[in-house]
C-alpha positions in Angstrom: -13.4 16.0 -51.3 -10.5 17.6 -49.7 -7.7 15.8 -47.6 -6.2 16.8 -44.3 -2.8 16.1 -43.4 -2.2 14.9 -39.7 1.2 15.2 -38.7 2.6 12.9 -36.1 5.6 13.8 -34.1 8.0 11.8 -32.2 5.9 10.7 -29.2 6.9 8.9 -26.1 5.3 9.2 -22.9 5.7 12.2 -21.0 2.9 14.9 -20.1 4.1 16.8 -23.2 3.8 13.9 -25.2 0.3 13.0 -24.2 -0.6 16.5 -24.9 0.5 16.0 -28.3 -1.8 13.0 -28.9 -4.6 15.1 -27.3 -3.9 18.0 -30.1 -4.2 15.5 -32.5 -7.7 14.4 -31.5 -8.7 17.6 -30.9 -7.6 18.6 -34.5 -9.9 15.8 -35.8 -12.8 16.6 -33.6 -12.7 20.2 -34.7 -12.6 19.4 -38.7 -15.4 16.6 -38.0 -17.4 19.2 -36.4 -16.6 22.3 -38.8 -15.2 21.1 -42.2 -17.6 18.8 -44.1 -15.9 18.8 -47.2 -12.9 16.7 -45.9 -13.5 13.0 -46.6 -9.6 11.7 -46.2 -7.4 12.3 -43.3 -3.6 11.5 -44.0 -1.2 10.6 -41.0 2.3 11.8 -42.0 5.0 10.3 -40.1 7.7 12.3 -41.7 9.0 14.0 -38.2 8.5 10.8 -36.2 11.6 9.5 -34.7 10.2 7.4 -31.8 6.6 6.3 -31.2 5.3 4.7 -27.8 2.8 2.2 -27.5 0.3 4.8 -26.0 0.6 6.6 -29.2 0.4 3.5 -31.3 -2.7 2.5 -29.6 -4.3 6.1 -30.0 -3.6 6.8 -33.2 -5.3 3.5 -34.4 -8.4 4.1 -32.3 -8.5 7.5 -34.0 -8.6 5.3 -37.5 -11.4 3.4 -36.2 -13.5 6.3 -35.0 -13.3 8.1 -37.9 -14.5 5.7 -40.0 -17.2 5.3 -37.8 -18.1 8.9 -38.7 -17.7 7.8 -42.5 -14.5 9.2 -43.2 -11.3 7.4 -44.4 -7.5 7.7 -42.8 -4.5 6.3 -44.4 -1.0 6.9 -43.8 1.6 8.2 -46.3 3.8 5.2 -47.0 6.6 7.3 -47.8 6.6 9.1 -44.8 7.9 6.4 -42.2 11.5 6.1 -41.3 13.0 2.5 -41.2 12.6 2.3 -37.6 9.2 3.3 -37.2 8.1 1.3 -40.0 9.8 -1.9 -38.7 8.0 -1.3 -35.2 4.4 -0.8 -36.8 5.0 -3.8 -39.1 6.1 -5.8 -35.7 2.9 -5.1 -33.8 0.5 -5.3 -36.1 -0.6 -1.6 -37.0 0.3 -1.7 -40.4 -1.3 -5.0 -41.1 -4.3 -3.8 -39.5 -4.5 -1.0 -42.0 -3.6 -2.7 -45.3 -3.6 -6.7 -45.3 -0.9 -6.9 -47.8 1.7 -5.5 -45.3 3.4 -8.1 -43.4 3.3 -8.7 -39.5 6.4 -9.7 -38.3 6.4 -10.4 -34.5 9.2 -9.1 -31.9 9.5 -10.2 -28.8 9.8 -6.9 -27.2 6.4 -5.5 -28.7 3.1 -6.6 -27.5 0.8 -6.6 -30.5 -1.8 -4.0 -31.4 -5.7 -5.4 -30.2 -8.6 -4.2 -30.7 -12.0 -5.9 -28.9 -15.2 -4.6 -30.2 -17.2 -6.5 -27.2 -16.9 -8.6 -23.9 -17.0 -12.3 -25.4 -13.1 -12.0 -25.9 -12.6 -12.9 -22.4 -10.2 -15.6 -22.7 -8.4 -14.2 -25.7 -7.7 -11.0 -23.6 -6.3 -12.7 -20.6 -4.2 -15.1 -22.9 -2.7 -11.6 -24.4 -2.1 -10.3 -21.3 -0.4 -13.1 -19.7 1.6 -14.3 -22.4 2.4 -10.9 -24.4 2.2 -8.2 -22.1 3.3 -10.3 -18.6 5.6 -13.1 -19.9 7.8 -14.8 -17.6 11.0 -13.4 -18.9 10.0 -10.0 -18.7 9.3 -9.8 -14.8 9.5 -12.3 -12.0 6.0 -13.1 -10.8 4.7 -16.0 -8.7 1.6 -17.3 -10.7 -0.8 -15.9 -7.8 0.2 -12.4 -8.4 0.5 -12.9 -12.2 -3.1 -13.9 -12.5 -4.2 -11.2 -9.9 -2.4 -8.4 -11.9 -4.0 -10.0 -15.4 -7.6 -10.1 -13.7 -7.4 -6.8 -12.4 -6.5 -5.3 -15.9 -9.5 -7.3 -17.5 -11.5 -5.7 -15.3 -10.5 -2.6 -17.0 -11.7 -3.9 -20.4 -14.7 -5.2 -18.6 -15.5 -1.6 -17.0 -14.9 -0.1 -20.5 -17.3 -2.7 -22.1 -19.9 -2.1 -19.7 -19.4 1.6 -18.9 -17.9 3.5 -21.9 -20.7 2.5 -24.6 -17.7 2.9 -27.0 -19.2 2.5 -30.6 -15.8 1.2 -31.8 -14.7 -0.7 -28.8 -11.2 -1.3 -27.1 -7.9 -0.6 -28.5 -4.5 -1.8 -26.4 -0.7 -2.2 -27.3 2.3 -2.4 -25.2 5.9 -2.9 -25.4 9.2 -3.6 -23.3 11.3 -0.4 -23.5 14.6 -1.1 -21.8 13.7 -2.1 -18.3 10.0 -1.2 -18.4 7.1 -2.7 -19.3 4.5 -0.7 -21.2 0.8 -1.5 -21.7 -1.8 1.3 -23.2 -5.9 0.7 -23.4 -7.8 3.2 -25.0 -11.8 4.1 -25.7 -13.6 6.6 -27.2 -16.8 6.2 -25.1 -18.4 8.3 -22.5 -15.6 8.4 -19.9 -15.3 8.0 -16.5 -16.1 11.4 -15.3 -19.4 11.9 -17.1 -20.6 8.5 -15.7 -19.7 9.5 -12.0 -21.3 12.9 -12.6 -24.3 11.8 -14.1 -24.8 9.0 -11.5 -24.2 11.1 -8.4 -26.1 13.8 -10.1 -23.4 16.4 -9.5 -23.1 17.6 -13.1 -20.7 20.4 -12.1 -18.1 18.2 -10.1 -14.7 18.5 -11.7 -13.3 15.8 -13.6 -10.5 15.3 -10.8 -13.2 14.7 -8.0 -15.1 12.3 -10.3 -11.9 10.3 -10.9 -11.0 10.5 -7.3 -14.5 8.9 -6.3 -14.2 6.2 -8.9 -11.0 5.3 -7.3 -12.2 4.8 -4.1 -12.6 1.0 -2.8 -16.4 0.3 -3.1 -17.7 2.9 -5.4 -19.3 2.2 -8.5 -21.7 3.3 -11.3 -23.0 -0.1 -11.7 -25.6 -2.1 -9.7 -23.1 -5.0 -9.0 -20.9 -3.6 -5.8 -17.6 -3.2 -8.2 -15.2 -0.5 -8.8 -12.5 0.4 -11.2 -10.7 -2.8 -9.7 -7.5 -1.0 -9.5 -6.8 -1.0 -5.6 -4.7 -4.3 -5.9 -2.8 -3.0 -9.4 -2.3 0.3 -7.4 -0.5 -1.3 -4.6 1.5 -3.4 -7.2 2.3 -0.5 -9.3 3.6 1.4 -5.9 5.5 -1.6 -4.8 7.1 -2.2 -8.3 7.8 1.4 -8.4 5.9 1.7 -11.7 3.3 4.0 -12.6 -0.5 4.1 -13.4 -2.1 7.2 -15.5 -5.5 7.5 -16.5 -6.9 10.5 -18.8 -10.4 10.6 -19.3 -12.7 13.7 -20.1 -10.4 16.6 -18.6 -9.6 14.4 -15.7 -6.2 12.8 -15.1 -4.5 10.4 -12.7 -1.3 9.9 -12.0 -0.2 7.3 -9.6 3.6 6.0 -8.6 5.4 5.0 -5.2 5.6 8.9 -4.1 2.2 10.3 -4.7 -1.5 9.9 -6.0 -2.3 13.0 -8.2 -5.8 14.1 -9.3 -6.1 16.6 -11.5 -8.1 18.5 -14.2 -6.6 19.5 -17.3 -7.6 21.9 -20.3 -7.1 19.1 -22.7 -10.2 17.2 -23.4 -10.6 13.1 -24.3 -13.8 11.8 -25.3 -13.2 8.3 -23.5 -10.4 7.1 -21.5 -6.8 6.3 -22.1 -5.4 4.1 -19.4 -1.6 3.6 -19.4 0.4 1.1 -17.2 4.2 1.0 -16.7 5.9 -1.7 -14.5 9.7 -2.4 -13.7 11.6 -5.4 -14.8 13.7 -5.5 -11.9 15.5 -8.1 -10.3 12.8 -9.0 -7.7 10.4 -12.0 -6.9 7.0 -10.7 -6.3 4.8 -13.2 -4.5 2.2 -13.2 -1.7 3.6 -13.5 1.9 1.6 -16.7 2.2 3.1 -18.4 -0.6 6.4 -20.5 -0.4 9.2 -18.2 -2.2 12.3 -19.7 -3.7 15.5 -19.9 -1.9 16.8 -16.1 -1.4 13.8 -14.5 -2.5 12.1 -12.1 -0.2 8.2 -12.0 0.3 7.5 -8.5 -1.5 3.8 -8.7 -1.9 
């Protein structure tokens, strides 16, 4: 059996960086379907000097995806730069691949998490509240914090009930400078496929399917629940953060300036959700709450 080396470059979170991830995914997909004698895939980090949480969650999810296809994937230990090795050890990536690797917590890193079913609701909520939105990172009232966490939990819930991902959901985050980032990835059916089948509009572009899914009240479930992103969108805009979703060939990018729904040439069998929040000096609370002295009601 032959090995196939997968070179991991520096990956941040610009559009070109996301395209790097999708090219890695496509290379693996192409070889899974066309080269049957490849049994092992090797991650080579020789050219990686920086890696963001979108890539960490994505690359770990790909490992589980390959395992589900009866393939093995390893990382070349000698290829890791000291900075990258420290980061991947601190968020649990290396430990999950090899239990002999030490797991060292780091304050600015949101640990890599894998969830196979919906039964971990309390653990996921605790993870979001204490690891992704700790009080010393962003100044939120308890009500706003709980509302944001509740809406992000709905992303997990929808992924479990809609995506039918055979390998579950993977998430990872990090505080980089004054920004908090969280990535959530599954390799399931994808939002556009669910929408087009539900509407029986199989020629509907992925961008239009995502736009439909984002409309309040629209859902492919029997319950009257959509993606649960209305409040999250509003907060992201207010906070001057950003929300991105890639699914199938569809792409959504939401910030304070615009909401853009596009159809891309790259394809992802599943859904990648990427949330960026700003750590500013504002105090965010609902207008009906009593605010601290000098804090302006912002939400």
